[in-house]
N, C-alpha and C positions, 0 to 999 in steps of 0.2 A: 647417483648409480642406477642405470638401468635394470630394470628385470629380463630374465628369459624374455623370448618370446612372446609376444601377446597372448593372452588364450585364445583369439582368433585362428592365430599362425599354429599353436600348437595340441588343440582338440583336433584329435581324429575323428571329426565325426560325420564328414564326407562320404557318401555314399558313390562308387561308378554308376553312371547315369541306366547303363543297362540294368535296369532294377526289374522285376516281376512283381507286381501290386496283385497280392491272392485276390481272386474274385470273390468275395463274401458279399451275395447279393439276396437281396427279398424281393424274388418274383412272384409271377400270378401265379395262382393256386395249377393244377396242373390239370382240374375239371375246365380252367376256362382257355384250355387251349384246344385248338384243332383237331379233331381225332385223327388218327393214320390214315394217311392216303389222301388227306385232306390239307397238308400244311401248306402255306406258300412260299413263292419261291427263294424268298427273304430267307428263310429259316436254312436252307438249302448255302447260300452263300453264307451265314455267321457260322454254319458248323464249318465250312472251308476256312473262312478268314481265324478262325480258333486256331485249326492246327497251325497255320501260316503264324499267328502270334505265340505257340508254344515252342515253334522253332526258329523264333528271334525275327523273321521275316516280319520286319514290324510296318514297311512301307505295304507292302503287298497284302498285308490285312487291313492296312488302313482304306483301301482301295476297296475291299469287301465291305468292311464293315459300312463304307459311305453307300455302297449301293444298297443295303440294309435298311440303312437312316434313310435313304433318298423314296424307295418302295415303296417301304411300309408307312411314312408319313410320322413315324412313331403315335400313330393310334391304336399299337397293341401295346400296351402296356412292360410284355417283356422285352421287345424289340431296346426299350432302356438300356439293356445289358449290353447291347453293341455301342451305343452313345458311351459309355464307362469304360470299354474295351479298347475304342477309338480314343479315348485320351490317353491310356496307358499307353499307345501305339505312341501317339503323339509324343507323350512323354519322355519317352524311350531314343526317338529321333530329333530332339531338343524343338520341338514344334510347341514350346512353352505357351503360349497366346492361346492356341488352338486345343491345347491339351484343357485351357481355363476355363475355354469358353465348352466344352464338352464336360467338363467338371459341375459347372454350375447349371447345364440342360439336365443335365442327370440328378442333382440334389434337389432341382426345382420338384422334381416329383419324388425324390428318395433324400428327403431331408435330414435323417437320422442315420445316413452307411456309416458307420465309424469310417471303413475303407477307404471314402472318396474324400473326406475331413482330411486323412493320412493323404493321399496322393495330393491334395491340393498343397498341402503344406512342404511339401519335397519341392512341387511346382514353385513357390513363394522362395524355397532355401536356391533351388538352380538360378533362380532370377533373383539373386541377393536383395527379396523385398524384405526386411526383417520383421518391420509391423505387421502385416499381413501372414506370414509364417508363424510370429506368435498368437494370432488368432486362430490362424485355422489349427493349430496343436491344442489352446484351450478349449476350440470345438470338440477336438477329439477327444481330449478328457474329459469333457463333461459328458459323452458318452460312452466312455471305458475311463472310468476314475480311476486315477492310481497306477496306472501301468507306469511303471520303474525307466523304460526305455525312454518314453517321451519325455517323463521329466527329465531326467539327463537333457535329451535331446534341449529343450526346455530352457536349463541351467545355463546353459552354453550362449543361449541368446541374452540371458540376461547377464553374463559375463561380458559379451562383449560391450554392453550400455552401463558397466559398473554397478550394477546394481548387486551389490554383496550380500546382503538381508537378503534379499528372495532365493539367491546361489544358495545359501549357505541352508535356508527352510528345505528348496527343493533336494540337496544334497542330502542331509542330515534324511531327511524322508528314504531317498533310493538306498543311504549306506545301512536303514532299518532292513531290507528288505533280500539285496544283494550286492554287497559289498565289493570293492576292488581297487586296485591301485590307484587309477582313473579317476575313481571317486573321491579316494582319499585326498589325491593330490590337489583336484582344484577345489575340495572343499578346503583346506590348507590355503590355497590361495586366497580363497573368501575371506577367512576368517583374518590372513596376515593383513587384507585391505581394510578391514574392520577393526585392525589396532589390537586385534586378540592374538598377541604374538605367539604366546605357550600354546593356546590352541591351535596355531598353524604351523608349530613344530611336532608338536603329537600327532597330526593327520599326515604330516608327510614320513614320520617314521613309521606312522602304522602302515602307508603305501608302502616303505621297503620292506618291512615286514611279512608284507602281503607276497610281495616281488623282489627280493633282493637285486633283483637286474634290471630294476624299473628305472631307466635312466633320468628322464623327467624328475622324479622325483629328488633325486640325488642335486640337479640344476638349480631346482627352485632352493633346496636347503642352502645351497652353496650361496645363489643371488641373495636370498633372506640373509644371511649370517653376517653376509659382508655389509649390509642395509642396517644392519643391528651394531655393527663394528665388533664381531666378535669372528676376529679372522683365523684364529686356531679353529674353531669349528665349520668355518667355509672351506677349509684346505682339508679336514676330512672327508665332508660329503666330494670335494671337486676331485681329490685325489682318487675315489670310489669311482668316480662319474670318467677320468679318464683309463682306467683301467677297461670299464666298460665297453669305453669309445677312445680309444686316443688321440682320434683327429675331431674333435668336436670343438669346433671353433667357441662356443658359448663357455665349457669347462675351461677350456685353455684361456681365455679372457681373463675368466674371474677369478681364475688361479694367477694368475698374473699379477693382477691387481691386489689379491690378498698377498701374495710375496712382497710387493711394494711395501706396502702397508706394516708388515712384520720387519721392513728395513730388511729384506731377503734381495734386494737389489740387482745382482748380476741375474740371478733366476728368473726374478718376475719380470727384467727387461727382454730377455733372452723367449720367454716363453709367449712374453707379448707382440715380440717381433715375430714370430712365428706366425701366431695367429693373424697379426695384420696382415701378414702377405698372403695370407690363405684366404684374404678377403674381409675379416672382419676389423670395418672401418673403425669403429668406436675406441680400437685400440691405438688408434693415433695419436690420440689428446694426450692419452697418459705418457705416449714413447716420448712426447714433444716436452710435457712436464717435468717427467722424471726420470726420462733415459735420456735422451739426445741434449739435452741441459747441463748434465755432468761432463761433457766432452770438451764445453764451450770455455 
């Protein structure tokens, strides 16, 4: 029995690329800047670039930040802000290699800037570099320990690698700070894969208690119940799932299987056929074995 779509597919953690990373930078003291009226020309370009960036004209901002960097040759420490902001612009235009190069340049001068490590993690996420994404997250957490959002993000990476004990540890911590249905659901997923079945169902039911309309918890509840051969319980979860989303193929498939296991053949075959013709390929094997064979 398959489980519902894996954690990578169901976890809604990806953010749209047009993301503005807040600029939390520690630059030179104002006493070290040029007196009023003697500011170099690149400072004007940086102000213009900031305006373009705030308007999400990232390509235009990149050109001006590049002029700042070329003109200043990064001899003034404050020009590193343009390097970081150009990295943000490169990220938002999907120029990830260029963004990463600028981040590394910036971090050579400012290695402990939390936002730079966070941007680095975003870049690695977009390029599907899980190993370096995890490294960047851990480096960010070393600077800002206990951030529940980052720990939740990290738990998703552990989930994809099947490191369920680490998922459990991370999500138990997140739960102690800010619980929500998604945290409980994925905690339940981790428990189930650690063979802690009772705890898994407790977490799924807690997710439902927090949000009675949270569909994924019912789908996992139906899936886990089927795997535990508790078909009546599976129907209870799946009936609610189908009330929330009558066309959900996972719910149709699992309910069809549960009905077959309970010898409600006609109902089960009808639901499996509906799921199969809507695109649920896994229903085909059950139809061949349990339904079409009956007519021979």
